[in-house]
mmCIF file of the N, C-alpha and C atoms, coordinates in Angstrom:
data_MODEL
# 
_entry.id   MODEL 
# 
loop_
_atom_site.group_PDB 
_atom_site.id 
_atom_site.type_symbol 
_atom_site.label_atom_id 
_atom_site.label_alt_id 
_atom_site.label_comp_id 
_atom_site.label_asym_id 
_atom_site.label_entity_id 
_atom_site.label_seq_id 
_atom_site.pdbx_PDB_ins_code 
_atom_site.Cartn_x 
_atom_site.Cartn_y 
_atom_site.Cartn_z 
_atom_site.occupancy 
_atom_site.B_iso_or_equiv 
_atom_site.pdbx_formal_charge 
_atom_site.auth_seq_id 
_atom_site.auth_comp_id 
_atom_site.auth_asym_id 
_atom_site.auth_atom_id 
_atom_site.pdbx_PDB_model_num 
ATOM 1   N N  . MET A 1 1  ? -48.274 37.989 -78.427 1.00 0.00 ? 1  MET A N  1 
ATOM 2   C CA . MET A 1 1  ? -48.288 36.184 -77.500 1.00 0.00 ? 1  MET A CA 1 
ATOM 3   C C  . MET A 1 1  ? -48.782 35.295 -77.375 1.00 0.00 ? 1  MET A C  1 
ATOM 4   N N  . THR A 1 2  ? -47.566 34.469 -77.362 1.00 0.00 ? 2  THR A N  1 
ATOM 5   C CA . THR A 1 2  ? -48.650 33.332 -77.461 1.00 0.00 ? 2  THR A CA 1 
ATOM 6   C C  . THR A 1 2  ? -48.451 32.437 -76.359 1.00 0.00 ? 2  THR A C  1 
ATOM 7   N N  . PRO A 1 3  ? -49.118 31.204 -76.146 1.00 0.00 ? 3  PRO A N  1 
ATOM 8   C CA . PRO A 1 3  ? -50.012 30.769 -75.132 1.00 0.00 ? 3  PRO A CA 1 
ATOM 9   C C  . PRO A 1 3  ? -48.293 29.584 -74.767 1.00 0.00 ? 3  PRO A C  1 
ATOM 10  N N  . LEU A 1 4  ? -47.680 29.959 -74.249 1.00 0.00 ? 4  LEU A N  1 
ATOM 11  C CA . LEU A 1 4  ? -45.986 28.457 -73.710 1.00 0.00 ? 4  LEU A CA 1 
ATOM 12  C C  . LEU A 1 4  ? -47.408 27.190 -72.837 1.00 0.00 ? 4  LEU A C  1 
ATOM 13  N N  . PRO A 1 5  ? -46.449 26.443 -73.454 1.00 0.00 ? 5  PRO A N  1 
ATOM 14  C CA . PRO A 1 5  ? -47.140 24.867 -72.859 1.00 0.00 ? 5  PRO A CA 1 
ATOM 15  C C  . PRO A 1 5  ? -46.630 24.828 -71.512 1.00 0.00 ? 5  PRO A C  1 
ATOM 16  N N  . ARG A 1 6  ? -47.078 25.468 -70.770 1.00 0.00 ? 6  ARG A N  1 
ATOM 17  C CA . ARG A 1 6  ? -46.252 25.485 -69.364 1.00 0.00 ? 6  ARG A CA 1 
ATOM 18  C C  . ARG A 1 6  ? -46.898 24.480 -69.052 1.00 0.00 ? 6  ARG A C  1 
ATOM 19  N N  . PRO A 1 7  ? -45.534 23.814 -68.053 1.00 0.00 ? 7  PRO A N  1 
ATOM 20  C CA . PRO A 1 7  ? -46.076 22.134 -67.354 1.00 0.00 ? 7  PRO A CA 1 
ATOM 21  C C  . PRO A 1 7  ? -47.688 22.197 -66.383 1.00 0.00 ? 7  PRO A C  1 
ATOM 22  N N  . ARG A 1 8  ? -47.697 21.339 -66.083 1.00 0.00 ? 8  ARG A N  1 
ATOM 23  C CA . ARG A 1 8  ? -49.375 21.596 -65.227 1.00 0.00 ? 8  ARG A CA 1 
ATOM 24  C C  . ARG A 1 8  ? -48.772 20.873 -64.336 1.00 0.00 ? 8  ARG A C  1 
ATOM 25  N N  . ARG A 1 9  ? -49.226 22.197 -63.170 1.00 0.00 ? 9  ARG A N  1 
ATOM 26  C CA . ARG A 1 9  ? -49.558 22.673 -61.994 1.00 0.00 ? 9  ARG A CA 1 
ATOM 27  C C  . ARG A 1 9  ? -49.617 22.304 -60.693 1.00 0.00 ? 9  ARG A C  1 
ATOM 28  N N  . ARG A 1 10 ? -50.837 21.558 -61.086 1.00 0.00 ? 10 ARG A N  1 
ATOM 29  C CA . ARG A 1 10 ? -51.563 20.876 -60.134 1.00 0.00 ? 10 ARG A CA 1 
ATOM 30  C C  . ARG A 1 10 ? -51.253 19.809 -59.878 1.00 0.00 ? 10 ARG A C  1 
ATOM 31  N N  . PRO A 1 11 ? -51.926 20.172 -58.144 1.00 0.00 ? 11 PRO A N  1 
ATOM 32  C CA . PRO A 1 11 ? -51.203 18.774 -57.440 1.00 0.00 ? 11 PRO A CA 1 
ATOM 33  C C  . PRO A 1 11 ? -52.094 17.421 -57.671 1.00 0.00 ? 11 PRO A C  1 
ATOM 34  N N  . ALA A 1 12 ? -50.883 16.571 -57.818 1.00 0.00 ? 12 ALA A N  1 
ATOM 35  C CA . ALA A 1 12 ? -51.381 14.566 -57.486 1.00 0.00 ? 12 ALA A CA 1 
ATOM 36  C C  . ALA A 1 12 ? -52.357 14.750 -56.539 1.00 0.00 ? 12 ALA A C  1 
ATOM 37  N N  . PRO A 1 13 ? -53.416 13.958 -56.773 1.00 0.00 ? 13 PRO A N  1 
ATOM 38  C CA . PRO A 1 13 ? -54.631 13.282 -56.879 1.00 0.00 ? 13 PRO A CA 1 
ATOM 39  C C  . PRO A 1 13 ? -54.454 12.747 -54.643 1.00 0.00 ? 13 PRO A C  1 
ATOM 40  N N  . HIS A 1 14 ? -52.784 12.847 -55.298 1.00 0.00 ? 14 HIS A N  1 
ATOM 41  C CA . HIS A 1 14 ? -52.784 11.496 -53.847 1.00 0.00 ? 14 HIS A CA 1 
ATOM 42  C C  . HIS A 1 14 ? -52.028 12.325 -53.250 1.00 0.00 ? 14 HIS A C  1 
ATOM 43  N N  . ARG A 1 15 ? -51.080 13.058 -53.442 1.00 0.00 ? 15 ARG A N  1 
ATOM 44  C CA . ARG A 1 15 ? -50.536 13.535 -52.956 1.00 0.00 ? 15 ARG A CA 1 
ATOM 45  C C  . ARG A 1 15 ? -50.862 14.880 -51.887 1.00 0.00 ? 15 ARG A C  1 
ATOM 46  N N  . PRO A 1 16 ? -50.710 15.408 -50.413 1.00 0.00 ? 16 PRO A N  1 
ATOM 47  C CA . PRO A 1 16 ? -51.458 16.247 -49.642 1.00 0.00 ? 16 PRO A CA 1 
ATOM 48  C C  . PRO A 1 16 ? -51.246 18.123 -50.584 1.00 0.00 ? 16 PRO A C  1 
ATOM 49  N N  . THR A 1 17 ? -52.128 18.284 -51.069 1.00 0.00 ? 17 THR A N  1 
ATOM 50  C CA . THR A 1 17 ? -52.177 19.795 -51.411 1.00 0.00 ? 17 THR A CA 1 
ATOM 51  C C  . THR A 1 17 ? -51.572 20.696 -50.869 1.00 0.00 ? 17 THR A C  1 
ATOM 52  N N  . VAL A 1 18 ? -51.785 20.531 -49.002 1.00 0.00 ? 18 VAL A N  1 
ATOM 53  C CA . VAL A 1 18 ? -52.025 21.404 -48.560 1.00 0.00 ? 18 VAL A CA 1 
ATOM 54  C C  . VAL A 1 18 ? -52.659 20.720 -46.745 1.00 0.00 ? 18 VAL A C  1 
ATOM 55  N N  . ALA A 1 19 ? -51.292 21.356 -45.687 1.00 0.00 ? 19 ALA A N  1 
ATOM 56  C CA . ALA A 1 19 ? -51.030 20.768 -44.762 1.00 0.00 ? 19 ALA A CA 1 
ATOM 57  C C  . ALA A 1 19 ? -52.225 19.014 -43.475 1.00 0.00 ? 19 ALA A C  1 
ATOM 58  N N  . GLY A 1 20 ? -51.545 18.170 -44.693 1.00 0.00 ? 20 GLY A N  1 
ATOM 59  C CA . GLY A 1 20 ? -52.651 16.757 -44.125 1.00 0.00 ? 20 GLY A CA 1 
ATOM 60  C C  . GLY A 1 20 ? -54.448 17.588 -44.755 1.00 0.00 ? 20 GLY A C  1 
ATOM 61  N N  . THR A 1 21 ? -54.468 17.362 -46.377 1.00 0.00 ? 21 THR A N  1 
ATOM 62  C CA . THR A 1 21 ? -55.314 17.162 -47.108 1.00 0.00 ? 21 THR A CA 1 
ATOM 63  C C  . THR A 1 21 ? -55.474 17.051 -48.429 1.00 0.00 ? 21 THR A C  1 
ATOM 64  N N  . GLY A 1 22 ? -54.545 16.000 -48.012 1.00 0.00 ? 22 GLY A N  1 
ATOM 65  C CA . GLY A 1 22 ? -54.541 14.534 -49.148 1.00 0.00 ? 22 GLY A CA 1 
ATOM 66  C C  . GLY A 1 22 ? -56.239 13.576 -49.506 1.00 0.00 ? 22 GLY A C  1 
ATOM 67  N N  . PRO A 1 23 ? -56.118 12.977 -48.518 1.00 0.00 ? 23 PRO A N  1 
ATOM 68  C CA . PRO A 1 23 ? -56.926 11.809 -49.509 1.00 0.00 ? 23 PRO A CA 1 
ATOM 69  C C  . PRO A 1 23 ? -58.425 12.118 -48.744 1.00 0.00 ? 23 PRO A C  1 
ATOM 70  N N  . THR A 1 24 ? -58.746 13.849 -48.295 1.00 0.00 ? 24 THR A N  1 
ATOM 71  C CA . THR A 1 24 ? -59.754 14.273 -48.212 1.00 0.00 ? 24 THR A CA 1 
ATOM 72  C C  . THR A 1 24 ? -59.659 15.641 -49.265 1.00 0.00 ? 24 THR A C  1 
ATOM 73  N N  . ARG A 1 25 ? -59.141 15.407 -49.719 1.00 0.00 ? 25 ARG A N  1 
ATOM 74  C CA . ARG A 1 25 ? -59.576 16.307 -50.537 1.00 0.00 ? 25 ARG A CA 1 
ATOM 75  C C  . ARG A 1 25 ? -60.565 16.327 -51.871 1.00 0.00 ? 25 ARG A C  1 
ATOM 76  N N  . ARG A 1 26 ? -60.423 14.619 -52.418 1.00 0.00 ? 26 ARG A N  1 
ATOM 77  C CA . ARG A 1 26 ? -61.204 13.727 -52.933 1.00 0.00 ? 26 ARG A CA 1 
ATOM 78  C C  . ARG A 1 26 ? -62.443 14.010 -52.291 1.00 0.00 ? 26 ARG A C  1 
ATOM 79  N N  . ARG A 1 27 ? -62.846 14.454 -51.616 1.00 0.00 ? 27 ARG A N  1 
ATOM 80  C CA . ARG A 1 27 ? -64.377 13.819 -51.022 1.00 0.00 ? 27 ARG A CA 1 
ATOM 81  C C  . ARG A 1 27 ? -64.810 16.020 -51.698 1.00 0.00 ? 27 ARG A C  1 
ATOM 82  N N  . PRO A 1 28 ? -66.147 15.783 -50.978 1.00 0.00 ? 28 PRO A N  1 
ATOM 83  C CA . PRO A 1 28 ? -66.439 17.180 -51.230 1.00 0.00 ? 28 PRO A CA 1 
ATOM 84  C C  . PRO A 1 28 ? -66.314 17.989 -50.361 1.00 0.00 ? 28 PRO A C  1 
ATOM 85  N N  . LEU A 1 29 ? -65.127 18.506 -50.163 1.00 0.00 ? 29 LEU A N  1 
ATOM 86  C CA . LEU A 1 29 ? -64.587 18.903 -48.874 1.00 0.00 ? 29 LEU A CA 1 
ATOM 87  C C  . LEU A 1 29 ? -64.098 20.253 -49.511 1.00 0.00 ? 29 LEU A C  1 
ATOM 88  N N  . PRO A 1 30 ? -65.000 21.790 -49.966 1.00 0.00 ? 30 PRO A N  1 
ATOM 89  C CA . PRO A 1 30 ? -64.263 22.973 -49.850 1.00 0.00 ? 30 PRO A CA 1 
ATOM 90  C C  . PRO A 1 30 ? -63.332 23.380 -49.987 1.00 0.00 ? 30 PRO A C  1 
ATOM 91  N N  . SER A 1 31 ? -63.778 23.494 -47.901 1.00 0.00 ? 31 SER A N  1 
ATOM 92  C CA . SER A 1 31 ? -62.760 23.872 -46.842 1.00 0.00 ? 31 SER A CA 1 
ATOM 93  C C  . SER A 1 31 ? -62.237 22.719 -46.145 1.00 0.00 ? 31 SER A C  1 
ATOM 94  N N  . PRO A 1 32 ? -60.147 23.413 -46.054 1.00 0.00 ? 32 PRO A N  1 
ATOM 95  C CA . PRO A 1 32 ? -59.588 22.073 -45.274 1.00 0.00 ? 32 PRO A CA 1 
ATOM 96  C C  . PRO A 1 32 ? -60.024 22.188 -43.949 1.00 0.00 ? 32 PRO A C  1 
ATOM 97  N N  . LEU A 1 33 ? -61.301 22.816 -44.033 1.00 0.00 ? 33 LEU A N  1 
ATOM 98  C CA . LEU A 1 33 ? -61.328 23.371 -42.751 1.00 0.00 ? 33 LEU A CA 1 
ATOM 99  C C  . LEU A 1 33 ? -61.858 22.189 -41.256 1.00 0.00 ? 33 LEU A C  1 
ATOM 100 N N  . PRO A 1 34 ? -62.811 21.416 -42.434 1.00 0.00 ? 34 PRO A N  1 
ATOM 101 C CA . PRO A 1 34 ? -64.177 20.507 -41.512 1.00 0.00 ? 34 PRO A CA 1 
ATOM 102 C C  . PRO A 1 34 ? -63.800 19.197 -41.647 1.00 0.00 ? 34 PRO A C  1 
ATOM 103 N N  . ASP A 1 35 ? -62.649 19.161 -42.858 1.00 0.00 ? 35 ASP A N  1 
ATOM 104 C CA . ASP A 1 35 ? -62.040 17.477 -42.662 1.00 0.00 ? 35 ASP A CA 1 
ATOM 105 C C  . ASP A 1 35 ? -61.146 17.364 -41.915 1.00 0.00 ? 35 ASP A C  1 
ATOM 106 N N  . SER A 1 36 ? -60.742 18.104 -41.212 1.00 0.00 ? 36 SER A N  1 
ATOM 107 C CA . SER A 1 36 ? -59.360 18.219 -40.092 1.00 0.00 ? 36 SER A CA 1 
ATOM 108 C C  . SER A 1 36 ? -60.555 18.017 -38.872 1.00 0.00 ? 36 SER A C  1 
ATOM 109 N N  . GLN A 1 37 ? -61.591 18.304 -38.642 1.00 0.00 ? 37 GLN A N  1 
ATOM 110 C CA . GLN A 1 37 ? -62.378 18.376 -37.970 1.00 0.00 ? 37 GLN A CA 1 
ATOM 111 C C  . GLN A 1 37 ? -62.582 16.631 -37.715 1.00 0.00 ? 37 GLN A C  1 
ATOM 112 N N  . PRO A 1 38 ? -63.654 16.013 -38.666 1.00 0.00 ? 38 PRO A N  1 
ATOM 113 C CA . PRO A 1 38 ? -64.466 14.620 -38.476 1.00 0.00 ? 38 PRO A CA 1 
ATOM 114 C C  . PRO A 1 38 ? -63.540 13.948 -38.613 1.00 0.00 ? 38 PRO A C  1 
ATOM 115 N N  . THR A 1 39 ? -62.212 14.040 -39.011 1.00 0.00 ? 39 THR A N  1 
ATOM 116 C CA . THR A 1 39 ? -60.967 12.366 -39.978 1.00 0.00 ? 39 THR A CA 1 
ATOM 117 C C  . THR A 1 39 ? -60.090 13.258 -39.351 1.00 0.00 ? 39 THR A C  1 
ATOM 118 N N  . GLY A 1 40 ? -59.758 12.174 -38.375 1.00 0.00 ? 40 GLY A N  1 
ATOM 119 C CA . GLY A 1 40 ? -58.310 12.606 -38.405 1.00 0.00 ? 40 GLY A CA 1 
ATOM 120 C C  . GLY A 1 40 ? -57.157 12.136 -37.639 1.00 0.00 ? 40 GLY A C  1 
ATOM 121 N N  . ARG A 1 41 ? -57.282 12.039 -39.538 1.00 0.00 ? 41 ARG A N  1 
ATOM 122 C CA . ARG A 1 41 ? -55.972 11.118 -40.620 1.00 0.00 ? 41 ARG A CA 1 
ATOM 123 C C  . ARG A 1 41 ? -54.740 11.960 -40.794 1.00 0.00 ? 41 ARG A C  1 
ATOM 124 N N  . ASN A 1 42 ? -54.709 13.516 -40.555 1.00 0.00 ? 42 ASN A N  1 
ATOM 125 C CA . ASN A 1 42 ? -53.470 13.877 -40.803 1.00 0.00 ? 42 ASN A CA 1 
ATOM 126 C C  . ASN A 1 42 ? -53.337 14.245 -39.192 1.00 0.00 ? 42 ASN A C  1 
ATOM 127 N N  . LEU A 1 43 ? -53.782 13.415 -38.083 1.00 0.00 ? 43 LEU A N  1 
ATOM 128 C CA . LEU A 1 43 ? -52.784 14.243 -36.780 1.00 0.00 ? 43 LEU A CA 1 
ATOM 129 C C  . LEU A 1 43 ? -51.935 12.657 -36.865 1.00 0.00 ? 43 LEU A C  1 
# 
C-alpha cells in the first residue's frame, strides 16, 4: 500500500468552511458557536 498523493482537501483560509465560520475560523475559537454570538458577521 503506497501513500497516494491525494489532493489537499483542507479548505482555504478565506473560504467559509462551516455556515458562517470563515473570518472567525482564524481566531482562537475551537467552537463555531461562540463566533456566531459575539460577531454578527455571518448574519
